[in-house]
Backbone of each chain as ProteinMPNN parsed JSONL, in Angstrom:
{"seq_chain_A": "MEYELLFFTYASNENKVPGIKKELEEILTNHGGKLSGDFTDIGKRKFAYPIKRETHGYYSFVRLTLEDTAKLPEINKRIGLNNQVTRHLIVKASEVGKPVSASGTPPQEIMAEEKKIEEIPQEKASESKPKANMDDLDEKLNELLDETPS", "coords_chain_A": {"N_chain_A": [[18.979, -78.626, 56.522], [18.268, -77.071, 53.379], [19.518, -74.67, 51.584], [19.402, -71.515, 49.482], [21.81, -69.452, 47.965], [22.19, -66.326, 46.564], [24.267, -64.086, 44.924], [25.537, -60.942, 43.828], [27.742, -58.926, 41.881], [29.151, -55.738, 40.627], [28.905, -55.198, 37.291], [31.464, -54.356, 36.299], [33.109, -55.822, 37.84], [33.299, -58.283, 36.747], [35.38, -59.832, 35.906], [36.25, -60.776, 38.309], [34.765, -62.554, 39.302], [35.13, -65.567, 39.421], [37.091, -65.654, 41.608], [35.579, -64.477, 43.638], [33.592, -66.528, 43.835], [35.131, -68.57, 44.86], [36.094, -67.515, 47.326], [33.483, -67.439, 48.602], [32.735, -69.887, 48.691], [34.541, -70.988, 50.448], [34.018, -69.596, 52.831], [31.643, -70.686, 53.297], [31.9, -73.407, 53.54], [33.684, -73.496, 55.772], [32.02, -72.834, 57.654], [30.399, -75.158, 57.955], [28.811, -75.693, 56.0], [27.555, -77.232, 52.802], [28.234, -77.313, 49.496], [25.789, -78.079, 47.085], [26.342, -78.993, 44.009], [27.594, -76.679, 41.423], [28.195, -73.262, 41.085], [25.537, -71.452, 39.639], [25.31, -69.408, 36.953], [23.557, -66.406, 36.526], [24.318, -64.418, 34.912], [25.277, -61.427, 33.234], [23.289, -58.593, 33.864], [20.722, -56.004, 33.945], [20.377, -53.756, 36.371], [17.474, -53.239, 38.223], [17.214, -50.633, 39.339], [19.468, -48.16, 39.648], [22.551, -48.691, 41.462], [24.584, -47.213, 43.472], [25.308, -45.467, 41.306], [25.891, -47.424, 39.298], [24.985, -49.608, 36.783], [24.688, -52.143, 35.935], [24.925, -55.538, 36.746], [26.689, -58.704, 37.65], [25.161, -61.869, 38.118], [24.916, -64.668, 40.283], [24.014, -67.958, 41.523], [23.731, -70.544, 44.111], [23.113, -73.75, 45.288], [22.871, -75.066, 48.919], [23.557, -76.986, 51.494], [22.974, -76.88, 54.951], [23.593, -77.856, 58.192], [23.715, -76.817, 60.678], [21.854, -74.415, 61.692], [22.062, -72.25, 63.258], [24.519, -71.055, 62.482], [23.886, -69.321, 60.206], [23.493, -66.374, 60.626], [26.179, -65.613, 61.162], [27.424, -66.392, 58.833], [25.964, -64.744, 57.079], [27.058, -62.329, 57.863], [29.768, -62.415, 57.442], [29.849, -62.768, 54.586], [28.815, -60.413, 53.954], [30.784, -58.773, 54.688], [32.628, -58.971, 52.718], [33.987, -57.004, 50.351], [33.72, -57.278, 47.51], [31.499, -58.5, 46.936], [28.463, -57.208, 45.985], [25.729, -57.248, 46.808], [24.019, -59.842, 48.743], [21.764, -62.797, 49.207], [20.485, -65.191, 51.271], [18.17, -67.821, 51.147], [15.59, -70.062, 52.274], [15.589, -73.213, 50.584], [13.218, -74.528, 49.996], [11.289, -72.587, 49.698], [11.738, -71.396, 47.372], [11.501, -73.191, 45.471], [11.651, -75.952, 43.024], [14.99, -77.171, 42.272], [16.852, -74.986, 40.195], [19.153, -75.045, 39.203], [22.308, -76.621, 39.253], [22.656, -79.482, 37.402], [20.516, -79.199, 35.851], [18.18, -77.179, 33.877], [19.364, -73.956, 32.835], [18.737, -70.791, 34.444], [18.261, -68.838, 32.527], [16.835, -70.157, 30.654], [14.457, -70.859, 31.864], [13.471, -68.318, 32.461], [13.178, -67.769, 29.783], [11.233, -69.497, 28.871], [9.018, -68.524, 30.498], [8.711, -66.137, 29.233], [8.008, -67.064, 26.66], [5.36, -67.963, 27.406], [4.205, -65.494, 27.81], [4.501, -64.324, 25.526], [2.929, -65.363, 23.567], [0.074, -64.72, 23.822], [0.571, -62.133, 23.256], [1.392, -62.207, 20.531], [-0.646, -62.908, 19.286], [-2.203, -60.77, 19.681], [-0.847, -58.842, 18.32], [-0.968, -59.947, 15.918], [-3.705, -59.625, 15.282], [-4.057, -56.939, 15.448], [-2.356, -55.477, 13.457], [-3.689, -56.427, 11.279], [-6.181, -55.201, 11.36], [-5.38, -52.627, 11.521], [-4.211, -52.419, 8.848], [-6.568, -52.656, 7.294], [-7.916, -50.379, 8.074], [-6.023, -48.589, 7.371], [-6.145, -48.934, 4.504], [-8.738, -48.172, 4.067], [-8.604, -45.41, 4.743], [-6.788, -44.628, 3.004], [-8.101, -44.994, 0.621], [-10.083, -43.072, 0.84], [-8.67, -40.772, 0.97], [-7.45, -40.818, -1.638], [-9.805, -40.619, -3.142], [-10.68, -38.244, -2.418], [-8.726, -36.365, -3.162], [-8.096, -36.232, -5.998], [-9.088, -34.074, -7.681]], "CA_chain_A": [[18.302, -77.665, 55.723], [18.624, -76.588, 52.149], [19.314, -73.036, 51.262], [20.042, -70.894, 48.235], [22.553, -68.302, 48.081], [22.468, -65.532, 45.422], [25.066, -62.808, 45.095], [25.881, -60.187, 42.58], [28.745, -57.818, 41.951], [28.959, -54.791, 39.574], [29.464, -55.885, 35.961], [32.845, -54.097, 36.011], [33.987, -56.706, 38.443], [32.971, -59.541, 36.265], [36.423, -60.765, 35.763], [36.72, -61.207, 39.576], [33.744, -63.474, 39.926], [35.69, -66.847, 39.837], [37.647, -65.498, 42.87], [34.613, -64.373, 44.723], [33.01, -67.634, 44.228], [36.039, -69.283, 45.645], [35.889, -66.988, 48.828], [32.21, -67.576, 49.193], [32.72, -71.392, 48.96], [35.407, -71.25, 51.529], [33.237, -69.112, 53.968], [30.433, -71.576, 53.55], [32.366, -74.806, 53.935], [34.267, -73.289, 57.101], [30.833, -72.993, 58.638], [29.64, -76.492, 57.951], [27.996, -75.721, 54.747], [27.897, -78.121, 51.804], [27.714, -76.872, 48.254], [25.279, -79.046, 46.156], [26.761, -78.502, 42.771], [28.359, -75.74, 41.161], [27.456, -72.091, 41.071], [24.785, -71.351, 38.266], [25.437, -68.004, 36.625], [22.534, -65.96, 35.694], [25.245, -63.698, 33.924], [25.17, -59.899, 33.471], [21.884, -58.175, 33.912], [20.615, -54.716, 34.168], [19.733, -53.487, 37.685], [16.099, -52.494, 38.154], [17.417, -49.307, 39.698], [21.052, -47.825, 39.747], [23.102, -48.895, 42.714], [25.778, -46.361, 43.458], [25.534, -45.259, 39.738], [26.146, -48.671, 38.514], [23.676, -49.993, 36.152], [24.62, -53.609, 35.591], [25.603, -56.438, 37.587], [26.835, -59.997, 37.365], [24.414, -62.534, 39.186], [25.133, -65.974, 40.271], [23.499, -68.56, 42.886], [24.036, -71.861, 44.332], [22.164, -74.395, 46.52], [23.663, -75.668, 49.683], [22.787, -77.775, 52.79], [23.601, -76.552, 56.3], [22.83, -78.493, 59.332], [23.671, -76.131, 61.886], [21.21, -73.203, 61.297], [22.529, -71.02, 64.147], [25.473, -70.399, 61.904], [23.526, -68.594, 59.323], [23.857, -65.022, 60.866], [27.714, -65.347, 60.956], [27.798, -66.619, 57.462], [25.546, -63.49, 56.344], [27.948, -61.243, 58.256], [31.118, -62.882, 56.714], [29.634, -62.563, 53.196], [28.564, -58.953, 53.819], [32.134, -57.889, 54.799], [33.249, -59.034, 51.54], [33.696, -55.922, 49.488], [33.502, -57.519, 46.172], [29.965, -58.889, 46.731], [27.499, -56.013, 46.243], [24.613, -57.731, 47.738], [23.743, -61.244, 48.715], [20.623, -63.281, 49.716], [20.346, -66.696, 51.529], [16.792, -68.131, 51.512], [15.297, -71.582, 52.262], [15.222, -73.661, 49.148], [11.916, -74.88, 49.815], [10.56, -71.356, 49.482], [12.031, -71.057, 46.064], [10.799, -74.253, 44.731], [12.456, -76.91, 42.525], [16.284, -76.501, 41.813], [16.837, -74.635, 38.819], [20.492, -75.086, 39.046], [23.007, -77.997, 39.141], [22.77, -80.117, 35.89], [19.376, -78.836, 35.07], [18.011, -76.094, 32.929], [19.841, -72.733, 33.356], [17.758, -69.814, 34.629], [17.745, -68.012, 31.349], [15.923, -70.858, 29.963], [13.197, -70.826, 32.711], [12.863, -67.057, 32.005], [12.748, -67.682, 28.331], [9.876, -70.088, 28.923], [7.953, -67.488, 31.048], [8.583, -65.102, 28.135], [7.102, -67.648, 25.677], [4.054, -67.922, 27.689], [3.628, -64.197, 27.871], [4.646, -63.851, 24.103], [2.004, -66.139, 22.826], [-1.22, -63.726, 23.647], [0.843, -60.838, 22.588], [1.643, -62.284, 19.285], [-2.096, -63.052, 18.78], [-2.783, -59.416, 19.689], [-0.227, -58.053, 17.382], [-1.454, -60.301, 14.679], [-4.957, -58.987, 14.901], [-3.878, -55.538, 15.331], [-1.975, -54.867, 12.254], [-4.588, -56.597, 10.129], [-7.191, -54.281, 11.647], [-4.582, -51.2, 11.07], [-4.096, -52.443, 7.373], [-7.766, -52.287, 6.794], [-8.016, -48.807, 8.382], [-5.188, -47.807, 6.408], [-6.63, -49.064, 3.199], [-10.017, -47.305, 3.992], [-8.074, -44.142, 4.803], [-6.04, -44.371, 1.705], [-9.174, -44.89, -0.418], [-10.742, -41.85, 1.135], [-7.782, -39.736, 0.62], [-7.277, -40.805, -3.059], [-11.078, -40.152, -3.635], [-10.793, -36.71, -2.213], [-7.597, -35.387, -3.631], [-7.87, -36.066, -7.522], [-9.251, -32.714, -8.218]], "C_chain_A": [[18.721, -77.207, 54.462], [18.545, -75.294, 52.069], [19.818, -72.745, 49.855], [20.581, -69.691, 48.544], [22.643, -67.585, 46.743], [23.277, -64.334, 45.763], [25.103, -62.178, 43.864], [27.023, -59.051, 42.762], [28.508, -56.846, 40.775], [29.476, -55.486, 38.368], [30.781, -55.438, 35.74], [33.621, -55.001, 36.791], [33.817, -58.221, 37.891], [34.121, -60.434, 36.155], [36.9, -61.274, 37.177], [35.793, -62.346, 40.145], [34.391, -64.771, 40.298], [36.194, -66.827, 41.353], [36.584, -65.411, 43.989], [33.998, -65.622, 44.981], [33.799, -68.516, 45.071], [35.918, -68.799, 47.243], [34.581, -67.379, 49.329], [32.2, -69.118, 49.585], [33.492, -71.685, 50.329], [34.583, -70.797, 52.962], [32.175, -70.231, 54.365], [30.806, -72.944, 54.134], [32.971, -74.638, 55.334], [33.142, -73.195, 57.992], [29.831, -74.006, 58.715], [28.595, -76.581, 56.825], [28.451, -76.84, 53.657], [27.345, -77.712, 50.412], [27.065, -78.057, 47.62], [25.3, -78.648, 44.724], [27.418, -77.251, 42.761], [27.525, -74.314, 41.22], [26.774, -71.95, 39.73], [24.91, -69.862, 38.125], [24.173, -67.683, 35.925], [23.16, -64.938, 34.709], [24.937, -62.164, 34.188], [23.786, -59.559, 33.077], [21.818, -56.784, 34.406], [19.963, -54.692, 35.454], [18.258, -52.882, 37.403], [16.153, -51.092, 38.548], [18.959, -49.306, 39.834], [21.451, -47.929, 41.203], [24.385, -48.289, 42.693], [26.282, -45.93, 41.986], [25.891, -46.303, 38.834], [24.747, -49.111, 37.978], [23.612, -51.409, 35.865], [25.332, -54.464, 36.639], [25.812, -57.954, 37.129], [26.156, -60.92, 38.542], [24.75, -64.083, 39.068], [24.51, -66.607, 41.62], [23.815, -69.852, 42.899], [23.196, -72.391, 45.455], [23.312, -75.061, 47.51], [22.876, -76.232, 50.812], [23.584, -77.161, 53.959], [22.935, -77.016, 57.39], [22.642, -77.635, 60.446], [23.149, -74.742, 61.492], [21.718, -71.961, 62.014], [23.589, -70.367, 63.415], [25.229, -69.35, 60.852], [23.783, -66.879, 59.444], [25.302, -64.593, 60.621], [27.991, -65.538, 59.604], [27.177, -65.309, 56.698], [26.58, -62.336, 56.678], [29.023, -61.339, 57.403], [30.872, -62.388, 55.367], [29.389, -60.983, 52.991], [29.799, -58.202, 53.927], [33.016, -58.076, 53.693], [32.955, -57.827, 50.558], [33.391, -56.198, 47.99], [32.005, -58.024, 45.923], [29.102, -57.738, 47.094], [26.431, -56.384, 47.119], [24.466, -59.237, 47.621], [22.454, -61.526, 49.416], [20.738, -64.688, 50.031], [18.851, -66.952, 51.845], [16.789, -69.719, 51.569], [14.954, -72.076, 50.865], [13.962, -74.049, 48.86], [10.928, -73.656, 49.469], [10.773, -70.801, 48.054], [11.567, -72.198, 45.1], [11.898, -75.271, 44.083], [13.817, -76.349, 42.048], [16.367, -76.297, 40.381], [18.142, -74.841, 38.279], [21.215, -76.509, 38.628], [23.197, -78.393, 37.727], [21.634, -79.623, 35.239], [19.426, -77.631, 34.195], [18.571, -74.83, 33.476], [18.598, -71.921, 33.578], [17.416, -69.008, 33.31], [16.717, -68.682, 30.7], [14.446, -70.75, 30.617], [12.54, -69.353, 32.207], [12.408, -66.924, 30.566], [11.348, -68.357, 28.154], [8.725, -69.296, 29.342], [7.632, -66.716, 29.855], [7.73, -65.712, 27.145], [5.721, -67.625, 26.133], [3.51, -66.56, 27.694], [3.677, -63.9, 26.319], [3.46, -64.211, 23.234], [0.645, -65.222, 22.68], [-0.723, -62.588, 23.009], [0.922, -60.965, 21.088], [0.327, -62.281, 18.709], [-2.597, -61.574, 18.588], [-2.163, -58.744, 18.578], [-0.643, -58.608, 15.941], [-2.73, -59.606, 14.215], [-4.844, -57.63, 14.665], [-3.446, -55.087, 13.906], [-2.993, -55.051, 10.986], [-5.617, -55.467, 10.161], [-6.51, -52.819, 11.071], [-4.509, -51.264, 9.525], [-5.354, -51.99, 6.802], [-8.043, -50.834, 6.985], [-7.262, -48.107, 7.613], [-5.728, -47.711, 4.934], [-7.823, -48.054, 2.974], [-9.59, -45.931, 3.819], [-7.524, -43.701, 3.442], [-7.066, -44.029, 0.554], [-9.773, -43.455, -0.385], [-9.865, -40.632, 0.625], [-7.714, -39.572, -1.061], [-8.7, -40.3, -3.659], [-11.168, -38.676, -3.482], [-9.763, -35.823, -3.036], [-7.593, -35.41, -5.168], [-7.927, -34.748, -8.154], [-8.023, -31.733, -7.884]], "O_chain_A": [[19.898, -76.854, 54.535], [17.531, -74.72, 52.467], [20.495, -73.524, 49.184], [20.002, -68.894, 49.282], [23.152, -68.197, 45.804], [23.025, -63.644, 46.752], [24.737, -62.779, 42.854], [27.091, -58.379, 43.791], [27.654, -57.169, 39.949], [30.407, -56.288, 38.446], [31.402, -56.123, 34.928], [34.82, -55.06, 36.52], [34.17, -59.201, 38.548], [33.978, -61.65, 36.275], [37.821, -62.087, 37.254], [35.999, -62.942, 41.203], [34.246, -65.139, 41.464], [35.873, -67.675, 42.185], [36.627, -66.069, 45.028], [33.804, -65.951, 46.151], [33.245, -69.184, 45.944], [35.696, -69.564, 48.181], [34.522, -67.671, 50.523], [31.721, -69.519, 50.646], [33.091, -72.503, 51.157], [34.533, -71.506, 53.967], [31.926, -70.582, 55.518], [30.169, -73.51, 55.023], [32.811, -75.578, 56.112], [33.345, -73.502, 59.167], [28.744, -73.924, 59.287], [27.693, -77.418, 56.778], [29.601, -77.28, 53.663], [26.136, -77.762, 50.186], [27.742, -79.085, 47.582], [24.356, -78.017, 44.249], [27.8, -76.709, 43.799], [26.305, -74.311, 41.388], [27.386, -72.307, 38.723], [24.646, -69.121, 39.072], [23.705, -68.353, 35.004], [22.508, -64.632, 33.71], [24.417, -61.765, 35.23], [23.19, -60.103, 32.147], [22.677, -56.348, 35.173], [19.065, -55.498, 35.7], [18.003, -52.146, 36.451], [15.257, -50.334, 38.176], [19.601, -50.323, 40.095], [20.807, -47.353, 42.08], [25.271, -48.754, 41.976], [27.445, -46.041, 41.599], [26.178, -46.057, 37.663], [23.67, -49.004, 38.564], [22.526, -51.899, 35.555], [26.267, -54.018, 37.305], [25.082, -58.384, 36.236], [26.497, -60.787, 39.717], [24.845, -64.663, 37.987], [24.473, -65.952, 42.661], [24.169, -70.403, 41.856], [22.687, -71.714, 46.348], [24.39, -75.49, 47.099], [21.692, -75.961, 51.014], [24.797, -76.977, 53.853], [21.776, -76.662, 57.607], [21.611, -77.643, 61.119], [23.937, -73.939, 60.991], [21.791, -70.851, 61.486], [23.709, -69.155, 63.594], [26.122, -68.557, 60.554], [24.201, -66.216, 58.495], [25.641, -63.553, 60.057], [28.862, -64.808, 59.131], [27.821, -64.832, 55.763], [26.889, -61.505, 55.824], [29.261, -60.414, 56.626], [31.677, -61.563, 54.936], [29.744, -60.404, 51.964], [29.93, -57.118, 53.359], [34.075, -57.452, 53.635], [31.85, -57.68, 50.035], [32.828, -55.332, 47.319], [31.444, -57.936, 44.83], [28.984, -57.322, 48.247], [26.283, -55.778, 48.18], [24.739, -59.835, 46.579], [21.992, -60.667, 50.168], [21.081, -65.442, 49.121], [18.326, -66.322, 52.764], [17.644, -70.471, 51.102], [14.185, -71.482, 50.108], [13.51, -73.989, 47.716], [9.823, -73.884, 48.975], [10.087, -69.88, 47.611], [11.286, -71.923, 43.933], [12.988, -75.369, 44.645], [13.876, -75.247, 41.503], [16.066, -77.12, 39.517], [18.332, -74.833, 37.062], [20.743, -77.319, 37.831], [23.842, -77.692, 36.947], [21.688, -79.585, 34.01], [20.481, -77.122, 33.817], [18.259, -74.581, 34.641], [17.537, -72.23, 33.037], [16.274, -68.581, 33.139], [15.776, -68.065, 30.2], [13.434, -70.577, 29.939], [11.424, -69.226, 31.701], [11.503, -66.183, 30.182], [10.466, -67.883, 27.436], [7.646, -69.311, 28.75], [6.473, -66.606, 29.454], [6.768, -65.071, 26.722], [4.863, -67.283, 25.32], [2.288, -66.464, 27.577], [2.785, -63.165, 25.895], [3.059, -63.488, 22.323], [0.174, -65.006, 21.563], [-1.459, -61.994, 22.221], [0.587, -60.017, 20.379], [0.149, -61.669, 17.656], [-3.243, -61.194, 17.612], [-2.885, -58.061, 17.853], [-0.663, -57.879, 14.949], [-2.882, -59.113, 13.098], [-5.473, -57.113, 13.742], [-4.19, -54.354, 13.255], [-3.157, -54.281, 10.04], [-5.899, -54.847, 9.136], [-7.1, -52.066, 10.297], [-4.732, -50.225, 8.904], [-5.374, -51.096, 5.956], [-8.393, -50.147, 6.025], [-7.671, -47.051, 7.132], [-5.76, -46.668, 4.282], [-7.927, -47.298, 2.008], [-10.064, -45.25, 2.91], [-7.77, -42.628, 2.892], [-6.965, -43.094, -0.24], [-9.932, -42.775, -1.399], [-10.32, -39.688, -0.021], [-7.874, -38.509, -1.661], [-8.671, -39.581, -4.657], [-11.683, -37.965, -4.344], [-10.04, -34.707, -3.478], [-6.989, -34.455, -5.656], [-7.099, -34.317, -8.957], [-8.04, -30.567, -8.279]]}, "seq_chain_B": "MNQQQIQAPKKSCYFCSNNIDAVDYKDTLLMRKFMNSQAKIVPPRRSGNCARHQRMVTRSIKRARAMALLSYTIK", "coords_chain_B": {"N_chain_B": [[-33.128, -44.734, 46.897], [-32.208, -47.704, 45.398], [-29.397, -49.09, 45.165], [-28.044, -51.857, 43.379], [-25.231, -53.901, 43.719], [-23.133, -54.788, 41.33], [-21.887, -58.13, 40.914], [-18.724, -59.072, 40.452], [-17.474, -61.806, 38.534], [-15.893, -64.252, 40.498], [-12.347, -64.371, 40.803], [-9.94, -66.985, 40.273], [-7.294, -68.413, 42.174], [-4.165, -67.68, 40.702], [-1.819, -69.397, 41.097], [-2.925, -71.666, 42.694], [-4.58, -72.813, 40.664], [-2.853, -73.506, 38.883], [-1.308, -75.283, 40.287], [1.147, -74.5, 41.472], [3.568, -74.542, 43.833], [5.597, -72.892, 45.015], [7.118, -69.797, 45.013], [9.491, -68.296, 43.003], [12.045, -66.03, 43.63], [13.648, -65.171, 41.625], [12.234, -65.234, 39.268], [11.294, -62.926, 37.563], [9.386, -62.228, 35.603], [7.127, -63.498, 36.292], [6.477, -62.388, 38.592], [5.994, -59.838, 37.84], [3.595, -59.988, 36.915], [2.029, -59.672, 39.15], [2.221, -57.064, 39.895], [1.45, -53.624, 39.577], [1.435, -50.805, 37.219], [2.942, -49.105, 38.407], [4.605, -50.49, 39.723], [3.73, -51.358, 42.122], [2.739, -53.841, 44.571], [-0.095, -55.764, 43.578], [-3.166, -55.83, 45.319], [-4.771, -58.894, 46.761], [-7.397, -58.817, 46.241], [-7.684, -57.809, 43.702], [-5.951, -59.417, 42.124], [-6.647, -61.989, 42.666], [-5.71, -63.858, 44.164], [-5.075, -66.61, 46.57], [-4.843, -66.382, 50.091], [-2.552, -67.634, 51.058], [-0.917, -67.985, 48.877], [-0.664, -65.208, 48.112], [0.976, -64.225, 50.129], [3.281, -65.527, 49.556], [3.887, -64.41, 47.087], [4.136, -61.717, 47.722], [6.443, -61.793, 49.394], [8.446, -62.866, 47.796], [8.714, -60.903, 45.73], [9.713, -58.657, 47.377], [11.974, -59.526, 48.117], [13.179, -59.804, 45.586], [13.25, -57.145, 44.931], [15.105, -56.277, 46.775], [17.378, -57.173, 45.578], [17.851, -56.063, 43.402], [16.324, -56.917, 41.233], [13.941, -56.486, 40.548], [12.053, -53.294, 40.499], [11.62, -50.853, 42.927], [9.941, -48.603, 42.485], [8.104, -47.158, 39.821], [8.326, -44.433, 38.018]], "CA_chain_B": [[-32.385, -45.519, 45.804], [-31.848, -49.142, 45.778], [-28.458, -49.65, 44.344], [-27.524, -53.191, 43.47], [-24.085, -54.014, 43.373], [-22.873, -55.96, 40.523], [-20.936, -58.876, 41.455], [-17.861, -59.504, 39.357], [-17.071, -63.267, 38.83], [-14.727, -64.424, 41.216], [-11.166, -64.775, 40.112], [-9.303, -67.775, 40.963], [-5.897, -67.912, 42.274], [-3.177, -68.298, 39.687], [-0.985, -70.576, 41.715], [-3.723, -72.745, 43.069], [-5.072, -73.295, 39.517], [-1.544, -74.091, 38.074], [-0.451, -76.142, 41.152], [2.508, -73.895, 41.764], [3.793, -74.406, 45.246], [6.757, -72.064, 45.472], [7.389, -68.561, 44.036], [10.908, -68.089, 42.745], [12.298, -64.558, 43.565], [14.413, -64.716, 40.411], [11.314, -65.326, 38.155], [10.812, -61.531, 37.67], [8.258, -62.077, 34.643], [5.92, -64.022, 36.862], [6.005, -61.51, 39.662], [5.354, -58.532, 37.244], [1.997, -60.018, 36.741], [1.109, -59.179, 40.245], [2.56, -55.735, 40.207], [0.797, -52.792, 38.689], [2.382, -50.089, 36.381], [3.895, -48.233, 39.395], [5.565, -51.393, 40.515], [3.216, -51.657, 43.504], [2.076, -55.136, 44.708], [-1.434, -55.782, 43.481], [-3.78, -56.474, 46.382], [-5.406, -59.958, 46.328], [-8.873, -58.763, 45.71], [-7.591, -57.599, 42.109], [-5.25, -60.504, 41.494], [-7.496, -63.13, 42.929], [-4.65, -64.762, 44.714], [-5.571, -66.894, 47.794], [-3.875, -65.654, 51.108], [-1.251, -68.307, 51.132], [-0.063, -67.626, 47.564], [-0.413, -63.825, 48.007], [2.012, -64.061, 51.098], [4.51, -66.023, 48.943], [4.284, -63.481, 46.039], [4.893, -60.383, 48.274], [7.768, -62.105, 50.091], [9.511, -62.947, 46.724], [8.641, -59.475, 45.234], [10.358, -57.962, 48.329], [13.477, -60.238, 47.943], [13.714, -59.506, 44.274], [13.608, -55.773, 44.927], [16.329, -55.991, 47.582], [18.402, -57.759, 44.817], [17.684, -55.177, 42.23], [15.97, -57.679, 40.108], [12.578, -55.635, 40.318], [12.366, -51.995, 40.937], [10.725, -50.43, 43.984], [9.169, -47.639, 41.891], [8.369, -46.829, 38.354], [7.573, -43.169, 37.933]], "C_chain_B": [[-31.947, -46.887, 46.185], [-30.778, -49.601, 44.742], [-28.001, -50.954, 44.455], [-26.143, -53.141, 42.882], [-23.873, -55.106, 42.427], [-21.714, -56.796, 40.812], [-20.021, -59.365, 40.362], [-17.58, -60.99, 39.605], [-15.837, -63.319, 39.469], [-13.633, -64.873, 40.7], [-10.447, -65.933, 41.001], [-7.852, -67.623, 41.267], [-4.903, -68.745, 41.253], [-2.385, -69.627, 40.05], [-1.771, -71.784, 42.047], [-4.097, -73.504, 41.679], [-4.165, -73.903, 38.734], [-0.964, -74.932, 38.829], [1.056, -75.775, 41.279], [2.613, -73.621, 43.381], [4.722, -73.515, 45.901], [6.92, -70.957, 44.393], [8.824, -68.128, 44.004], [10.978, -66.543, 42.681], [12.976, -64.151, 42.465], [13.405, -64.815, 39.251], [10.571, -63.957, 38.063], [9.408, -61.42, 36.624], [7.011, -62.518, 35.412], [5.451, -63.04, 37.868], [5.521, -60.093, 39.075], [3.854, -58.712, 37.089], [1.221, -59.473, 37.914], [1.68, -57.828, 40.718], [1.747, -54.775, 39.19], [1.937, -51.854, 38.032], [3.272, -49.306, 37.233], [4.694, -49.026, 39.988], [5.018, -51.662, 41.875], [2.643, -53.08, 43.352], [0.551, -55.077, 44.591], [-2.197, -56.517, 44.64], [-4.527, -57.652, 45.961], [-6.725, -59.913, 45.725], [-8.804, -58.269, 44.117], [-6.918, -58.646, 41.578], [-6.018, -61.767, 41.8], [-6.817, -64.148, 43.638], [-5.405, -65.082, 46.065], [-4.519, -66.284, 48.892], [-2.583, -66.301, 51.096], [-0.455, -67.914, 50.083], [0.226, -66.086, 47.552], [1.042, -63.527, 49.06], [3.497, -64.401, 50.418], [4.898, -65.044, 47.867], [4.943, -62.17, 46.753], [6.289, -60.674, 48.841], [8.769, -62.204, 48.93], [9.739, -61.661, 46.07], [9.698, -58.72, 46.086], [11.725, -58.275, 48.249], [13.883, -59.713, 46.728], [14.09, -58.025, 44.118], [14.899, -55.513, 45.602], [17.612, -56.31, 46.669], [18.483, -56.93, 43.492], [17.107, -55.992, 40.83], [14.497, -57.082, 39.655], [12.786, -54.397, 40.953], [11.146, -51.744, 42.169], [9.645, -49.542, 43.345], [9.348, -47.539, 40.379], [7.574, -45.566, 38.208], [6.61, -42.998, 36.684]], "O_chain_B": [[-31.362, -47.111, 47.245], [-31.03, -50.272, 43.742], [-27.547, -51.309, 45.543], [-25.853, -52.54, 41.847], [-24.341, -56.226, 42.629], [-20.61, -56.271, 40.957], [-20.482, -60.014, 39.423], [-17.458, -61.404, 40.758], [-14.863, -62.635, 39.154], [-13.782, -65.892, 40.027], [-10.375, -65.851, 42.227], [-7.201, -66.766, 40.67], [-4.842, -69.957, 41.048], [-2.365, -70.665, 39.388], [-1.334, -72.885, 41.712], [-3.92, -74.72, 41.6], [-4.513, -74.768, 37.93], [-0.017, -75.522, 38.309], [1.985, -76.579, 41.205], [1.982, -72.786, 44.029], [4.72, -73.342, 47.12], [6.872, -71.146, 43.177], [9.304, -67.603, 45.009], [10.262, -65.853, 41.956], [13.019, -62.952, 42.19], [13.843, -64.419, 38.171], [9.401, -63.846, 38.428], [8.507, -60.615, 36.863], [5.936, -61.957, 35.198], [4.251, -62.826, 38.044], [4.79, -59.333, 39.712], [3.034, -57.795, 37.124], [0.107, -58.954, 37.838], [1.59, -57.528, 41.908], [1.442, -55.19, 38.072], [3.134, -52.054, 38.235], [4.323, -48.867, 36.768], [5.525, -48.563, 40.769], [5.749, -52.152, 42.736], [2.163, -53.495, 42.297], [-0.079, -54.41, 45.412], [-1.912, -57.683, 44.912], [-4.995, -57.595, 44.824], [-7.152, -60.72, 44.9], [-9.797, -58.354, 43.394], [-7.256, -58.916, 40.426], [-5.905, -62.647, 40.946], [-7.312, -65.272, 43.722], [-6.137, -64.278, 46.643], [-3.467, -65.761, 48.525], [-1.557, -65.62, 51.123], [0.681, -67.501, 50.315], [1.268, -65.688, 47.031], [1.953, -62.754, 48.762], [4.549, -63.796, 50.628], [6.092, -64.809, 47.681], [6.027, -61.685, 46.431], [7.192, -59.842, 48.748], [9.869, -61.668, 49.059], [10.896, -61.307, 45.846], [10.584, -58.143, 45.455], [12.593, -57.403, 48.303], [14.966, -59.128, 46.719], [15.001, -57.645, 43.384], [15.709, -54.697, 45.161], [18.713, -55.822, 46.925], [19.252, -57.278, 42.596], [17.406, -55.717, 39.668], [14.036, -57.241, 38.525], [13.593, -54.313, 41.879], [10.065, -52.326, 42.255], [8.474, -49.741, 43.67], [10.398, -47.755, 39.774], [6.344, -45.572, 38.257], [5.95, -41.967, 36.55]]}, "name": "protein", "num_of_chains": 2, "seq": "MEYELLFFTYASNENKVPGIKKELEEILTNHGGKLSGDFTDIGKRKFAYPIKRETHGYYSFVRLTLEDTAKLPEINKRIGLNNQVTRHLIVKASEVGKPVSASGTPPQEIMAEEKKIEEIPQEKASESKPKANMDDLDEKLNELLDETPSMNQQQIQAPKKSCYFCSNNIDAVDYKDTLLMRKFMNSQAKIVPPRRSGNCARHQRMVTRSIKRARAMALLSYTIK"}
C-alpha cells in the first residue's frame, strides 16, 4: 500500500530539517517502509493558527510504500515521540491523488496553478471595476467642478 | 395562501464535472472554495457536491486543519 507522510516543524528549527528527514527515513525503513523518491519540501509557510505561539512552520512530505499495514500505529507513535517533528500525518496515497512530488512539479507550482485559476475571474472583475470607478469619479469630478467655480 | 417555492437550478458537483477523483489536503485554495467566511465547511446543498465528493472534501479539510494549513475558525 502506498502512503504519503507529511510533517512540519517550527520555522525556527528550519536548519534541523535534514536531520529530521534522516531520522524519519530511519524509522520508516526500520518498519519495512520504502521511500519512493526524496522528500518534497513545501517550505516555510504561515500556520493557519498559532501553535504554541509559533506562527511559521517548515513543511515537507514524501511518498512511501509499506506492505505490512499493521506497523502503521507503531510508526505513528515513533514519529510522534520525535520532539523535533511538531506534527505529522500519514494518509493513503490513493486518497490524495496523483503524486505531486518525486521528479514532478513541486507543490508550490500546483498551488500557483490553482491561484491562476482563481485569479483570472478576479482580474476580470478588477478590470471592470476600475473602469466603472473611473467613470464614476469623472462624473463626480465634473459635478464638483460645476458646483465650485463661484 | 398558496406559496409556490421557486426552485433554484440544481448545481452540479464541481469534482464530477471536472473529473477529479481525489482531493489533496495540501490544496488549500481548492478547499477554501467549500468553506464559508467563518471557515465552516459548506453543506452540499449549497456547494452542489455529490455525497461521495463531499465526504472527500470534508475529510481533507479536517486533515488540513490538523496540519495548520487551514484554520478551524475565522472570527
